[in-house]
C-alpha positions, 0 to 999 in steps of 0.5 A, spaced: 537 433 468 530 435 468 526 438 473 522 433 477 516 435 480 520 432 487 525 438 486 520 443 484 516 442 491 521 444 496 522 451 491 514 452 491 514 451 499 519 456 500 516 461 495 510 460 499 513 461 505 517 467 503 510 470 500 507 469 507 512 473 510 512 478 506 504 479 507 505 478 514 510 483 514 506 488 511 500 487 515 504 487 522 508 494 520 501 497 518 498 495 525 504 496 529 509 500 526 517 499 524 520 501 530 515 497 535 515 491 530 520 485 531 522 479 527 519 475 532 512 478 531 513 477 523 514 470 524 508 469 529 504 472 524 506 468 518 506 462 522 514 461 521 519 459 526 523 466 527 529 463 525 527 461 518 525 469 517 533 470 516 533 465 511 529 469 506 531 476 509 537 478 513 535 484 516 529 488 518 530 493 513 529 488 508 523 486 511 520 493 510 523 493 503 519 487 502 513 490 505 513 496 500 514 491 494 507 488 497 504 495 497 506 496 490 504 489 488 497 491 491 497 498 488 498 494 481 493 489 482 488 495 484 490 499 478 490 494 473 483 492 475 481 499 474 484 500 468 479 495 465 473 500 466 472 504 459 472 511 463 478 514 466 472 518 471 470 511 473 477 509 474 478 514 479 472 513 483 473 506 483 480 508 486 476 512 491 471 507 493 477 502 494 481 507 499 474 507 503 473 500 503 476 498 510 474 505 514 475 501 520 482 499 519 484 506 516 481 509 523 485 504 527 492 504 523 492 509 517 494 508 510 498 503 510 503 506 505 502 513 508 504 511 515 510 507 513 513 512 508 512 517 514 515 512 519 521 510 515 522 518 512 524 519 520 530 514 520 537 517 520 539 511 515 535 513 509 534 509 503 527 506 505 524 513 504 526 513 497 522 506 496 516 508 500 516 515 495 516 510 489 510 507 491 507 513 492 509 516 486 507 510 482 500 512 484 500 519 483 503 517 476 497 513 475 492 518 477 495 523 473 494 519 467 487 518 468 486 526 469 490 527 462 485 522 459 479 526 461 482 532 458 483 536 465 487 542 466 493 541 470 492 533 471 499 533 475 496 538 480 489 534 480 493 528 482 496 531 488 490 534 490 486 527 490 492 523 493 493 528 498 485 528 500 486 521 501 492 521 505 489 527 509 482 523 510 486 517 512 490 521 517 484 524 520 480 518 521 486 515 524 488 521 529 480 521 531 479 514 530 473 516 526 471 511 520 466 515 518 471 520 516 473 515 510 466 514 508 464 521 508 470 524 505 470 518 500 463 520 498 465 528 497 471 526 493 466 522 488 461 527 488 467 532 486 469 527 480 462 527 477 463 534 476 466 537 469 473 537 469 
């Protein structure tokens, strides 16, 4: 039996619906947080009947994990694009520019991955905190590799400092509702990256 185009269409529609749910979950969790978000909120944002959500995800935790996977996908897309730049210093500066690209959103909701990681870490059931840590570890590993390629002393420490600076400026921009913090601090980080390592 062959796989006809008629049989592929429902699968493609289901895949597209699932992806809409994942993207909506990542967005709504960023805007509302895990505890304040309901399945109905996610269904509404994805333009999917609430009952359909359970066809793809049995629990809210599965949705949170899917959102973390979406953060990983975004990170991989970004770093993949930056890997096309010849100079590791330009890659790091590109990362900083990407972080600061939406200062108003960051000032309103914080860093999507950082705020989600902080929230799931406080939950008693555990598990999702490790998934969030994997996304952040992936970023740290990529940044560390760029510093290593630059021949920097202590590439691991520099990676922690750069990613920590981003998380700090995201937190402060959010806490103070001041997008200018993102713009100003990103410019400072780029100037620091221009200095010899």
